[in-house]
C-alpha positions as CSV (number, residue, x, y, z in Angstrom):
1,X,13.3,-13.9,-27.4
2,X,15.3,-10.9,-28.6
3,X,18.9,-9.8,-27.6
4,X,19.4,-7.9,-31.3
5,X,20.3,-3.9,-30.8
6,X,17.4,-1.9,-32.4
7,X,17.8,1.4,-34.2
8,X,17.3,4.4,-31.6
9,X,16.0,7.9,-31.5
10,X,17.4,8.0,-27.5
11,X,19.8,11.2,-27.4
12,X,21.9,10.4,-24.7
13,X,24.3,13.0,-23.4
14,X,27.1,13.6,-21.0
15,X,24.5,15.7,-19.0
16,X,22.1,12.5,-18.9
17,X,25.0,10.3,-17.4
18,X,25.8,13.0,-14.8
19,X,22.2,12.8,-14.0
20,X,22.3,9.1,-13.8
21,X,25.3,9.3,-11.7
22,X,23.8,12.0,-9.4
23,X,21.1,9.7,-8.4
24,X,23.7,6.7,-7.3
25,X,25.2,9.6,-5.1
26,X,21.7,10.7,-3.5
27,X,20.9,6.7,-3.2
28,X,24.0,6.4,-1.2
29,X,24.0,9.7,0.8
30,X,20.4,9.3,1.7
31,X,20.7,5.7,3.4
32,X,24.1,6.9,4.8
33,X,22.3,9.6,6.4
34,X,20.0,7.6,8.0
35,X,21.9,4.9,8.7
36,X,19.7,2.2,7.2
37,X,17.9,1.1,3.9
38,X,18.3,-0.1,0.5
39,X,21.3,1.6,-1.5
40,X,22.5,-1.2,-3.8
41,X,19.6,-2.0,-6.2
42,X,18.5,2.1,-6.4
43,X,22.1,2.8,-7.4
44,X,22.5,-0.2,-10.2
45,X,18.7,0.5,-11.2
46,X,19.6,4.4,-12.0
47,X,19.5,4.1,-15.6
48,X,16.4,2.5,-15.9
49,X,14.2,4.7,-13.6
50,X,16.1,7.7,-15.4
51,X,15.4,6.6,-18.9
52,X,11.6,5.8,-17.9
53,X,11.1,8.7,-16.2
54,X,13.1,11.2,-18.5
55,X,13.1,9.8,-21.8
56,X,10.1,7.6,-22.0
57,X,6.8,7.8,-20.1
58,X,4.2,10.1,-20.7
59,X,3.2,12.0,-17.5
60,X,2.9,15.3,-16.2
61,X,4.8,16.0,-12.6
62,X,2.5,19.0,-12.2
63,X,-0.7,16.8,-12.5
64,X,0.0,13.1,-11.2
65,X,-3.5,12.4,-11.4
66,X,-4.1,13.3,-14.8
67,X,-6.3,10.7,-16.7
68,X,-4.0,9.8,-19.8
69,X,-0.8,9.3,-18.0
70,X,1.0,6.1,-17.9
71,X,1.2,4.3,-14.6
72,X,4.5,3.0,-13.1
73,X,4.7,0.6,-10.3
74,X,8.1,0.3,-8.3
75,X,7.5,-3.3,-7.0
76,X,10.5,-3.6,-5.5
77,X,9.6,-1.4,-3.2
78,X,12.5,-1.7,-0.8
79,X,14.1,0.4,-3.3
80,X,11.8,3.2,-3.0
81,X,14.8,6.0,-3.7
82,X,14.7,4.7,-7.5
83,X,11.1,6.2,-7.3
84,X,11.9,9.1,-4.9
85,X,14.9,10.4,-6.5
86,X,13.0,10.3,-9.7
87,X,10.2,12.0,-8.5
88,X,12.9,15.1,-7.1
89,X,14.5,15.2,-10.3
90,X,11.4,15.3,-12.4
91,X,9.8,17.8,-10.3
92,X,6.8,15.9,-8.6
93,X,7.2,18.2,-5.4
94,X,10.0,16.4,-3.7
95,X,13.0,18.5,-2.8
96,X,16.0,17.3,-1.5
97,X,15.6,17.8,2.2
98,X,13.0,15.5,1.9
99,X,15.6,12.7,0.3
100,X,17.8,14.0,3.6
101,X,15.0,13.2,5.6
102,X,14.7,9.4,4.1
103,X,12.9,7.1,6.6
104,X,12.4,9.5,9.1
105,X,9.0,10.5,11.3
106,X,6.9,12.6,9.3
107,X,8.9,12.4,6.2
108,X,7.3,12.5,2.4
109,X,10.1,9.3,1.9
110,X,8.9,6.5,4.1
111,X,11.1,3.5,3.9
112,X,8.6,2.1,1.3
113,X,6.7,3.9,-1.0
114,X,3.1,4.8,0.2
115,X,0.0,5.6,-1.8
116,X,-1.9,8.6,-1.0
117,X,1.5,9.8,1.3
118,X,3.9,10.9,-1.4
119,X,2.8,12.5,-4.6
120,X,3.6,10.1,-7.8
121,X,3.4,7.0,-5.8
122,X,0.9,4.7,-7.7
123,X,0.5,2.3,-5.4
124,X,2.0,1.2,-1.9
125,X,4.7,-1.7,-2.5
126,X,6.8,-3.5,0.1
127,X,5.9,-6.7,0.2
128,X,7.5,-8.8,-2.8
129,X,5.4,-9.2,-6.0
130,X,2.1,-7.4,-4.9
131,X,3.8,-4.6,-7.5
132,X,3.7,-6.7,-10.0
133,X,-0.1,-8.2,-9.6
134,X,-1.2,-4.1,-9.2
135,X,0.2,-3.7,-12.1
136,X,-1.4,-6.5,-14.0
137,X,-4.3,-4.8,-12.6
138,X,-4.1,-1.7,-14.0
139,X,-3.2,-2.8,-17.3
140,X,-6.5,-4.8,-16.7
141,X,-8.7,-1.5,-15.5
142,X,-7.1,0.4,-18.7
143,X,-8.4,-1.9,-21.1
144,X,-11.9,-2.1,-19.1
145,X,-11.8,1.8,-19.1
146,X,-11.3,2.2,-22.6
147,X,-14.2,-0.5,-23.2
148,X,-16.7,1.8,-21.3
149,X,-15.5,5.2,-23.0
150,X,-13.8,4.8,-26.4
151,X,-14.5,0.9,-27.3
152,X,-14.3,1.4,-31.2
153,X,-11.0,3.6,-31.7
154,X,-8.1,2.0,-33.5
155,X,-5.3,0.7,-31.1
156,X,-3.3,3.5,-30.0
157,X,-5.7,6.5,-30.7
158,X,-7.5,6.6,-27.9
159,X,-7.1,9.3,-25.3
160,X,-7.7,6.1,-23.0
161,X,-4.6,4.3,-24.3
162,X,-1.6,4.4,-22.1
163,X,1.2,1.8,-20.9
164,X,1.7,0.4,-17.3
165,X,5.5,0.1,-16.5
166,X,6.5,-2.2,-13.6
167,X,10.3,-3.0,-12.1
168,X,10.4,-6.1,-10.2
169,X,13.9,-7.5,-8.8
170,X,14.3,-11.0,-7.9
171,X,12.4,-11.6,-5.0
172,X,9.5,-10.3,-6.6
173,X,9.6,-13.1,-9.4
174,X,10.5,-15.7,-6.4
175,X,6.8,-14.8,-4.7
176,X,4.5,-17.2,-5.9
177,X,1.8,-14.2,-6.1
178,X,3.7,-12.7,-9.2
179,X,3.7,-16.0,-10.7
180,X,-0.1,-16.2,-10.4
181,X,-0.7,-12.4,-11.7
182,X,1.9,-13.1,-14.7
183,X,0.3,-16.1,-15.9
184,X,-3.4,-14.2,-15.7
185,X,-1.9,-11.6,-17.5
186,X,-0.3,-13.3,-20.1
187,X,-3.8,-15.3,-20.4
188,X,-5.4,-12.0,-21.1
189,X,-2.7,-10.5,-23.8
190,X,-2.2,-7.0,-21.9
191,X,-0.6,-5.4,-24.3
192,X,0.0,-2.4,-22.4
193,X,2.0,-4.0,-19.6
194,X,5.4,-3.8,-19.7
195,X,7.7,-5.4,-16.8
196,X,11.1,-4.8,-16.1
197,X,13.1,-7.6,-14.1
198,X,16.2,-6.0,-12.5
199,X,18.3,-9.5,-12.9
200,X,20.9,-8.6,-10.1
201,X,21.4,-12.6,-8.7
202,X,21.3,-11.0,-5.2
203,X,19.1,-11.3,-2.4
204,X,19.5,-10.9,1.7
205,X,21.3,-14.4,1.9
206,X,23.9,-13.7,-1.0
207,X,24.0,-14.8,-4.3
208,X,20.4,-16.3,-6.1
209,X,22.0,-19.0,-7.0
210,X,21.1,-20.6,-3.4
211,X,17.6,-20.5,-4.0
212,X,16.7,-19.9,-7.9
213,X,17.9,-21.8,-10.8
214,X,14.6,-21.8,-13.7
215,X,14.8,-19.8,-16.6
216,X,13.0,-17.2,-15.8
217,X,12.7,-15.7,-19.4
218,X,11.7,-19.1,-20.6
219,X,9.0,-19.4,-17.9
220,X,7.9,-15.6,-19.1
221,X,7.7,-17.0,-22.5
222,X,5.4,-20.0,-21.7
223,X,3.2,-17.4,-19.9
224,X,2.5,-16.0,-23.3
225,X,4.7,-12.6,-22.7
226,X,6.7,-11.0,-25.2
227,X,10.5,-11.5,-23.9
228,X,13.6,-9.6,-24.5
229,X,17.0,-9.3,-22.7
230,X,19.7,-6.1,-22.6
231,X,22.9,-6.9,-22.5
232,X,24.9,-4.8,-19.7
233,X,27.8,-2.5,-21.0
234,X,31.6,-3.8,-21.3
235,X,31.9,-1.9,-17.5
236,X,29.1,-3.6,-16.4
237,X,26.5,-0.8,-15.8
238,X,23.2,-0.9,-17.4
239,X,23.1,0.1,-21.1
240,X,20.9,3.2,-21.8
241,X,20.6,3.0,-25.2
242,X,19.7,-1.1,-24.9
243,X,17.2,-0.3,-22.1
244,X,15.4,2.5,-24.2
245,X,15.2,-0.1,-27.1
246,X,13.8,-2.7,-25.4
247,X,11.7,-0.7,-23.7
248,X,10.5,1.3,-26.8
249,X,9.8,-2.5,-28.4
250,X,7.9,-3.5,-25.6
251,X,5.2,-0.5,-25.7
252,X,5.3,-1.4,-29.4
253,X,4.2,-4.9,-28.7
254,X,0.0,-4.7,-28.2
255,X,-0.7,-8.3,-28.5
256,X,1.3,-9.6,-25.3
257,X,2.3,-8.2,-22.3
258,X,6.3,-7.6,-22.0
259,X,9.0,-9.0,-20.2
260,X,12.5,-7.2,-20.2
261,X,15.5,-8.9,-18.4
262,X,18.4,-6.3,-17.6
263,X,21.2,-8.2,-16.0
264,X,22.5,-5.6,-13.2
265,X,25.2,-5.6,-10.4
266,X,23.9,-4.2,-7.8
267,X,25.5,-0.9,-6.0
268,X,27.9,-0.3,-9.1
269,X,30.1,1.2,-9.5
270,X,31.2,1.0,-5.7
271,X,34.7,-0.3,-5.7
272,X,33.9,-3.0,-3.0
273,X,30.3,-3.1,-2.3
274,X,29.0,-4.2,-5.4
275,X,27.7,-7.3,-6.5
276,X,27.2,-7.8,-2.5
277,X,24.4,-8.9,-0.6
278,X,25.4,-6.4,2.0
279,X,24.7,-3.4,-0.4
280,X,21.1,-4.6,-0.7
281,X,20.1,-3.6,2.3
282,X,22.8,-1.9,4.6
283,X,24.3,1.5,4.0
284,X,27.6,1.5,2.3
285,X,29.6,3.1,5.1
286,X,31.6,6.6,4.8
287,X,34.7,5.3,3.0
288,X,33.2,3.2,0.2
289,X,30.5,5.8,0.0
290,X,33.4,8.2,-0.6
291,X,35.4,5.8,-2.8
292,X,32.2,5.5,-4.9
293,X,32.0,9.4,-5.4
294,X,35.6,9.3,-6.6
295,X,34.7,6.8,-9.2
296,X,32.1,8.7,-10.6
297,X,34.1,12.2,-10.5
298,X,32.0,13.4,-7.8
299,X,33.5,15.2,-4.4
300,X,33.5,12.7,-1.9
301,X,33.6,15.5,0.8
302,X,30.3,16.7,-0.8
303,X,27.0,15.3,0.8
304,X,23.5,15.2,-1.3
305,X,25.4,17.3,-4.3
306,X,23.0,18.4,-7.1
307,X,24.1,20.5,-9.8
308,X,21.6,23.5,-10.8
309,X,22.8,22.2,-14.4
310,X,21.7,18.6,-13.5
311,X,18.4,19.6,-11.7
312,X,17.7,22.2,-14.6
313,X,18.2,19.6,-17.2
314,X,15.9,16.9,-15.3
315,X,13.1,19.5,-14.6
316,X,12.6,19.5,-18.3
317,X,10.3,16.7,-17.4
318,X,7.7,19.4,-16.3
319,X,7.8,21.0,-19.8
320,X,7.8,18.0,-21.8
321,X,4.7,16.9,-19.2
322,X,3.1,20.1,-20.0
323,X,3.2,19.4,-23.5
324,X,2.1,16.1,-23.4
325,X,-0.7,16.8,-21.4
326,X,-1.7,19.8,-23.8
327,X,-1.7,17.0,-26.9
328,X,-3.6,14.4,-25.1
329,X,-6.3,17.2,-24.0
330,X,-6.9,18.1,-27.9
331,X,-7.4,14.3,-28.3
332,X,-9.7,14.0,-25.3
333,X,-11.8,17.4,-26.0
334,X,-12.1,15.8,-30.1
335,X,-13.3,12.7,-28.4
336,X,-15.4,14.6,-25.6
337,X,-17.2,16.4,-29.1
338,X,-17.4,13.1,-30.9
339,X,-19.3,11.0,-27.9
340,X,-20.9,13.3,-25.7
341,X,-23.3,10.6,-23.9
342,X,-19.9,8.7,-23.1
343,X,-18.2,12.1,-22.0
344,X,-21.1,12.3,-19.8
345,X,-21.0,9.0,-18.3
346,X,-17.1,9.5,-17.7
347,X,-17.5,12.8,-15.9
348,X,-20.0,11.0,-13.3
349,X,-17.5,8.3,-12.7
350,X,-14.5,10.7,-12.6
351,X,-16.0,12.3,-10.0
352,X,-17.6,9.2,-7.8
353,X,-20.7,9.7,-8.5
354,X,-23.5,6.6,-9.0
355,X,-26.2,6.9,-11.7
356,X,-29.4,9.1,-10.7
357,X,-31.7,6.1,-9.6
358,X,-29.6,3.5,-9.5
359,X,-30.7,2.7,-6.0
360,X,-33.8,1.8,-7.1
361,X,-32.9,-1.0,-9.0
362,X,-32.0,-2.9,-5.6
363,X,-34.2,-5.9,-4.6
364,X,-36.4,-6.1,-2.2
365,X,-36.6,-9.9,-0.9
366,X,-39.8,-11.0,1.0
367,X,-39.9,-11.9,4.5
368,X,-40.3,-15.5,5.8
369,X,-38.7,-17.0,2.7
370,X,-35.4,-19.0,3.0
371,X,-32.5,-17.5,0.8
372,X,-29.0,-18.2,0.8
373,X,-26.9,-14.6,1.5
374,X,-24.6,-15.5,-1.6
375,X,-27.6,-16.1,-3.8
376,X,-29.2,-12.8,-2.6
377,X,-25.9,-11.2,-3.1
378,X,-26.0,-12.8,-6.5
379,X,-29.2,-11.2,-7.4
380,X,-28.1,-7.9,-6.3
381,X,-25.0,-7.8,-8.5
382,X,-27.4,-8.9,-11.6
383,X,-29.5,-6.0,-10.8
384,X,-26.6,-3.6,-10.1
385,X,-25.0,-4.5,-13.3
386,X,-28.1,-3.5,-15.6
387,X,-27.4,0.2,-14.3
388,X,-24.1,0.7,-12.7
389,X,-21.7,0.2,-16.1
390,X,-18.5,0.8,-14.0
391,X,-19.1,-2.0,-11.7
392,X,-17.3,-5.3,-12.4
393,X,-15.9,-8.3,-11.0
394,X,-15.7,-12.0,-10.7
395,X,-14.2,-15.0,-9.0
396,X,-11.5,-16.9,-8.7
397,X,-12.8,-20.4,-10.3
398,X,-15.9,-20.3,-7.7
399,X,-18.3,-17.8,-9.8
400,X,-21.0,-20.6,-9.5
401,X,-20.8,-21.3,-5.8
402,X,-20.0,-17.3,-4.8
403,X,-22.7,-16.3,-7.2
404,X,-20.3,-13.3,-8.4
405,X,-21.3,-13.5,-12.4
406,X,-22.7,-10.3,-13.4
407,X,-23.4,-11.0,-17.0
408,X,-23.2,-14.5,-18.2
409,X,-23.0,-13.4,-22.0
410,X,-19.8,-11.0,-21.1
411,X,-16.5,-12.3,-19.7
412,X,-13.2,-10.6,-20.0
413,X,-11.1,-12.0,-22.1
414,X,-8.9,-11.2,-25.4
415,X,-9.7,-11.4,-28.7
416,X,-9.2,-14.8,-30.1
417,X,-10.3,-16.4,-27.1
418,X,-12.6,-19.2,-28.1
419,X,-15.3,-19.0,-25.3
420,X,-18.5,-17.5,-27.2
421,X,-18.8,-15.1,-24.5
422,X,-15.6,-13.6,-25.0
423,X,-14.9,-9.9,-25.0
424,X,-11.8,-8.0,-24.6
425,X,-14.4,-5.2,-22.6
426,X,-16.7,-7.9,-20.7
427,X,-18.2,-7.1,-17.4
428,X,-17.4,-11.0,-16.0
429,X,-13.6,-11.8,-14.9
430,X,-12.0,-15.1,-14.2
431,X,-9.2,-14.8,-12.2
432,X,-8.6,-18.5,-12.1
433,X,-7.3,-20.2,-9.0
434,X,-5.3,-17.3,-7.9
435,X,-6.6,-15.9,-5.1
436,X,-3.9,-13.7,-3.8
437,X,-3.1,-12.5,-6.9
438,X,-6.9,-11.8,-7.4
439,X,-6.7,-9.5,-4.3
440,X,-3.7,-7.6,-5.6
441,X,-5.4,-7.1,-9.0
442,X,-8.3,-6.0,-7.7
443,X,-6.0,-3.1,-5.5
444,X,-4.4,-2.3,-9.2
445,X,-7.8,-2.2,-10.7
446,X,-9.2,0.4,-8.2
447,X,-5.7,2.3,-7.9
448,X,-6.0,3.0,-11.8
449,X,-9.6,4.7,-11.2
450,X,-12.4,4.9,-13.2
451,X,-14.2,1.9,-12.3
452,X,-15.4,-0.2,-9.2
453,X,-14.3,-4.2,-8.6
454,X,-15.2,-6.7,-6.8
455,X,-14.0,-10.4,-6.5
456,X,-14.9,-13.7,-4.8
457,X,-14.1,-17.1,-3.1
458,X,-14.5,-18.9,-0.3
459,X,-14.2,-17.1,3.4
460,X,-11.8,-19.8,4.3
461,X,-9.5,-18.9,1.3
462,X,-9.2,-15.1,2.6
463,X,-5.7,-16.9,4.2
464,X,-4.2,-17.1,0.7
465,X,-5.1,-13.2,0.0
466,X,-4.7,-11.7,3.5
467,X,-1.2,-9.8,2.6
468,X,-3.0,-7.9,-0.2
469,X,-6.2,-7.5,1.7
470,X,-3.9,-5.7,4.2
471,X,-2.8,-3.6,1.9
472,X,-6.3,-2.6,0.5
473,X,-6.9,-1.3,4.0
474,X,-3.5,0.6,4.3
475,X,-4.3,2.3,1.3
476,X,-8.1,2.7,2.1
477,X,-8.8,1.2,-1.3
478,X,-12.5,0.8,-2.6
479,X,-12.4,-3.0,-3.2
480,X,-15.2,-5.3,-2.3
481,X,-14.3,-8.9,-1.3
482,X,-17.0,-11.4,-1.6
483,X,-16.6,-14.4,0.5
484,X,-19.1,-16.9,0.9
485,X,-19.4,-20.4,2.6
486,X,-18.5,-18.3,5.8
487,X,-19.1,-21.0,8.6
488,X,-19.8,-24.7,9.3
489,X,-22.6,-24.3,7.5
490,X,-21.3,-25.1,4.5
491,X,-21.2,-28.8,5.9
492,X,-19.6,-31.9,4.1
493,X,-16.6,-30.2,2.6
494,X,-15.1,-30.1,6.8
495,X,-12.7,-28.4,8.5
496,X,-10.4,-27.2,5.8
497,X,-13.0,-25.3,3.9
498,X,-14.9,-24.4,7.3
499,X,-14.0,-21.1,8.3
500,X,-13.8,-20.7,12.0
501,X,-11.1,-18.0,13.0
502,X,-11.4,-15.8,9.9
503,X,-13.8,-13.5,10.6
504,X,-12.2,-12.3,14.0
505,X,-9.0,-12.5,12.1
506,X,-10.5,-10.4,9.3
507,X,-12.0,-7.6,11.7
508,X,-8.2,-7.6,13.3
509,X,-7.2,-5.7,10.1
510,X,-7.5,-1.5,10.4
511,X,-9.8,-0.1,8.2
512,X,-11.4,-3.3,6.5
513,X,-14.7,-3.6,7.0
514,X,-16.4,-6.8,7.4
515,X,-20.1,-7.1,6.4
516,X,-22.1,-10.3,7.3
517,X,-26.3,-9.9,6.9
518,X,-28.2,-12.1,8.5
519,X,-30.7,-12.4,5.7
520,X,-31.5,-11.3,1.8
521,X,-32.4,-8.3,2.7
522,X,-29.3,-7.2,4.8
523,X,-27.6,-8.1,1.8
524,X,-29.3,-5.6,-0.3
525,X,-28.5,-2.7,2.0
526,X,-25.2,-4.1,2.3
527,X,-24.5,-3.5,-1.3
528,X,-26.1,-0.2,-1.3
529,X,-24.1,1.0,1.8
530,X,-20.7,0.0,0.1
531,X,-21.2,1.4,-3.2
532,X,-22.4,4.6,-1.8
533,X,-19.3,4.6,0.8
534,X,-17.0,4.6,-2.8
535,X,-18.4,7.6,-3.4
536,X,-16.1,10.9,-3.1
537,X,-18.6,12.2,-0.9
538,X,-17.9,9.7,2.2
539,X,-14.4,10.7,2.3
540,X,-11.4,8.0,2.6
541,X,-12.5,5.0,1.1
542,X,-12.4,1.3,2.8
543,X,-12.0,-2.4,1.3
544,X,-15.5,-4.2,2.6
545,X,-15.7,-8.1,2.9
546,X,-19.1,-9.6,2.5
547,X,-19.1,-12.6,4.3
548,X,-22.2,-14.7,3.0
549,X,-23.6,-17.7,3.7
550,X,-24.0,-20.9,1.5
551,X,-27.4,-22.4,3.3
552,X,-30.5,-20.6,3.4
553,X,-31.5,-18.4,6.3
554,X,-35.0,-16.6,7.2
555,X,-35.7,-13.8,5.5
556,X,-36.8,-10.6,7.6
557,X,-38.4,-7.4,7.0
558,X,-36.5,-5.0,5.2
559,X,-34.6,-2.4,8.2
560,X,-32.8,0.3,6.6
561,X,-31.0,0.5,9.9
562,X,-28.7,-2.6,9.0
563,X,-26.9,0.4,7.2
564,X,-25.4,1.4,10.6
565,X,-23.6,-2.0,11.1
566,X,-25.8,-2.9,14.4
567,X,-29.6,-2.1,15.0
568,X,-32.5,-3.6,17.0
569,X,-34.0,-6.4,14.6
570,X,-36.9,-7.6,17.6
571,X,-37.8,-5.2,20.3
572,X,-38.2,-6.7,24.1
573,X,-42.0,-7.0,24.9
574,X,-43.7,-7.2,28.3
575,X,-41.3,-5.1,30.1
576,X,-37.8,-3.4,30.2
577,X,-35.5,-5.8,28.3
578,X,-33.5,-8.3,30.9
579,X,-31.5,-9.7,28.1
580,X,-30.2,-8.5,24.5
581,X,-28.8,-11.3,22.0
582,X,-26.7,-10.2,19.5
583,X,-26.2,-12.3,16.2
584,X,-24.7,-12.3,13.3
585,X,-25.3,-14.0,9.5
586,X,-26.5,-17.3,9.9
587,X,-26.6,-17.2,13.8
588,X,-29.5,-14.3,13.9
589,X,-32.1,-16.5,13.2
590,X,-30.9,-18.5,16.5
591,X,-31.1,-15.4,18.6
592,X,-34.7,-14.7,17.0
593,X,-35.6,-18.3,18.1
594,X,-34.2,-18.0,21.7
595,X,-36.1,-14.9,21.9
596,X,-39.2,-16.2,21.1
597,X,-38.7,-19.1,24.2
598,X,-37.4,-16.6,26.6
599,X,-40.4,-14.6,25.5
600,X,-42.8,-17.4,26.5
601,X,-41.2,-18.0,29.6
602,X,-41.8,-14.0,30.8
603,X,-38.4,-12.8,30.0
604,X,-38.2,-9.8,28.0
605,X,-35.5,-10.0,25.3
606,X,-34.0,-7.9,22.4
607,X,-32.4,-8.9,19.6
608,X,-30.1,-7.3,18.0
609,X,-28.5,-7.7,14.3
610,X,-24.7,-6.4,14.0
611,X,-23.8,-6.8,10.2
612,X,-20.8,-4.9,10.6
613,X,-19.0,-4.2,13.6
614,X,-16.9,-1.4,11.8
615,X,-19.7,0.4,10.4
616,X,-21.3,0.0,14.1
617,X,-18.6,1.5,16.1
618,X,-18.7,4.8,13.5
619,X,-21.9,5.5,14.8
620,X,-22.5,7.9,17.6
621,X,-22.5,6.8,21.4
622,X,-26.0,8.0,21.4
623,X,-27.2,5.5,18.5
624,X,-24.9,3.0,19.9
625,X,-26.6,2.8,23.5
626,X,-29.9,2.9,22.0
627,X,-29.2,-0.1,20.8
628,X,-27.0,-1.9,23.4
629,X,-28.4,0.1,26.7
630,X,-25.3,0.3,28.8
631,X,-27.7,-0.7,32.0
632,X,-28.2,-4.0,30.4
633,X,-25.4,-6.0,31.3
634,X,-26.9,-9.3,30.3
635,X,-26.1,-9.8,27.0
636,X,-25.1,-12.9,24.5
637,X,-23.5,-12.9,21.5
638,X,-23.6,-15.7,19.1
639,X,-21.3,-16.2,15.7
640,X,-20.2,-19.6,14.7
641,X,-16.4,-18.4,14.6
642,X,-14.1,-17.8,17.6
643,X,-15.6,-15.4,20.1
644,X,-12.9,-13.0,20.1
645,X,-14.7,-9.7,18.2
646,X,-17.2,-10.1,21.2
647,X,-15.7,-9.9,24.6
648,X,-16.2,-5.9,24.5
649,X,-19.6,-5.7,23.4
650,X,-21.0,-8.5,26.0
651,X,-18.8,-7.6,29.0
652,X,-18.1,-9.4,32.2
653,X,-21.8,-10.6,32.9
654,X,-21.9,-11.4,29.3
655,X,-22.0,-15.2,27.6
656,X,-20.8,-15.9,23.9
657,X,-21.8,-18.7,21.8
658,X,-19.2,-19.4,19.5
659,X,-16.9,-22.2,18.1
660,X,-13.4,-22.5,19.7
661,X,-12.2,-25.1,17.6
662,X,-12.1,-26.6,14.1
663,X,-15.2,-28.2,12.4
664,X,-15.8,-31.5,11.2
665,X,-17.8,-33.5,8.0
666,X,-21.1,-33.4,8.3
667,X,-24.3,-31.9,7.1
668,X,-24.4,-28.2,8.3
669,X,-27.6,-28.6,10.1
670,X,-26.2,-31.5,12.0
671,X,-22.7,-29.9,12.9
672,X,-24.8,-26.5,14.2
673,X,-26.4,-29.1,16.5
674,X,-23.6,-31.1,17.6
675,X,-21.5,-27.9,18.1
676,X,-23.9,-26.4,20.2
677,X,-25.3,-23.5,17.8
678,X,-29.2,-24.2,19.1
679,X,-31.9,-21.5,20.0
680,X,-31.7,-23.5,23.2
681,X,-28.3,-23.0,23.6
682,X,-28.7,-19.5,23.4
683,X,-31.5,-19.1,25.6
684,X,-29.6,-21.1,28.0
685,X,-26.8,-18.5,28.2
686,X,-28.9,-15.7,28.1
687,X,-30.3,-17.2,31.3
688,X,-26.6,-17.5,32.8
689,X,-25.9,-14.1,31.8
690,X,-29.3,-12.6,33.6
691,X,-28.2,-14.7,36.6
692,X,-24.2,-13.2,36.5
693,X,-25.8,-9.4,35.9
694,X,-27.6,-9.8,39.3
695,X,-25.0,-10.6,41.5
């Protein structure tokens, strides 16, 4: 760990200091005007954020999506003003009125930064620690991107080399997700990642001594990070020169991720509010705001005071950004000339297109054979891997069970790893037993762009991932979750590993599409549809969760309508349908077997496979009515989980064959029989529904 000062080329003027103090004024006034928010951290972090945006980061406020830019993640999202004010000062499009509208309806400055809502915001942050994992994902994606397009360039010479900067607070580092992600980053030796810890010792309940006593720097050293501490100035403020030196040293460290601890005083230099928990999440009050302005030499009677001189100075970021992007474009043009095939691939991937004829690689499975959908998914991935180079992913240490290994000979691991398949640009990610971090890392990878990411674990462990999954839906991110062992059918591992409420719970997340294919061919169609939906022509992206079986299930003839989310798998025979049986996943076979019994008894029966409720709901009313005729009131839904999803589809006369309790430890076939998942039970429910519909 280093605390020694180094020679600096930082030019720090009185105007820079005035700009930093202006940030503090704007933070206080923004919160004071709306009456709520988090002023203290934005005040104390002002020098750090200013140094990054005005002195260090490679970015162009006029082109927020420039491929060669550095990425900035504010993991401490509650301090959103830390980011908003820098975006305003640098010229990203926010203006003073946007700060005045902080946390109000329709504003560009919501309470926490939101990706896609405010230009310059790289990720939605708020739930603490998520941003740390997002930053790790961005750093991983940057390395994989380099491997796709410029793998042989010397370090620091590629147009795809850039730095991922992240600011985290005490709360971020207390959340377990940041520990998972930081461990992964150290193992991966992500030398393009710099994490600045705002070590202000304050949380909502007061001094962090109430909850934390570990040596955080030693913890990060143990993870394998390059660690530094920046000392405060004598007056207690952050030292811009010390910060600059440490950040530059971190950027120069290319073999390890870098961790910088900066001891700050929250709400500095407020005379009475500094170093208090109240300053974390409450307006300072008119008197304290006025007193603080006096300390910094501002007029206490003025609000949102920004001098023309300060704004002109900080908007110089536009000129510097234009110049930096111009220099990068020269390097990029030279790379294009030297690498025409890779340049064409870059253009394709950047535009969101898939390779021509890519879907020809998808396998079609022979009807009649028993294949677990997890196994079918694995075969699909291996076929896709050969033709879609931007597709990569792995598992949270369950690759052999999840069937997520896209290339057994190529593991995404840093140079120096002893495994023979280790490759810094490898296809297969070993996330380790870190489900929550895996999901948030995947979000970061998707946010970075230019790759397509998936990750797997057991469906029951989606509970560990849920907060990050929710954020992927909130951000409309094209990530794919491969969740296997999707029911009590997994068998002897018992109720701790058998998902019951998970399908319904995940379907409750707006914007998340759950796909539970009935067989191998539906699985192939699902993968095809997911990848097609991740192209730009489709509009807003969405995360997808594949729920796949451990056990074998019958394979049916391929039906393209599976991509519509619900379709008629078997038509009724011998007259108009008297009942429709709706199934998903491994339970479709029960509906098919029940249909055979009912048809034999003279009851015309339709079977509908509904792999994705969300996809089905996207179809027009005419199509949905053709699958589930409104006049047909006798309906049965069967799914080996709680029945919450299905009430709207079966109606008052319908019946649901579901599991409203936890499972047990026994062979999967035994559990299905004992818990009433049989063709006979589905047929009996159909007869009940027919009788109820006739009343």
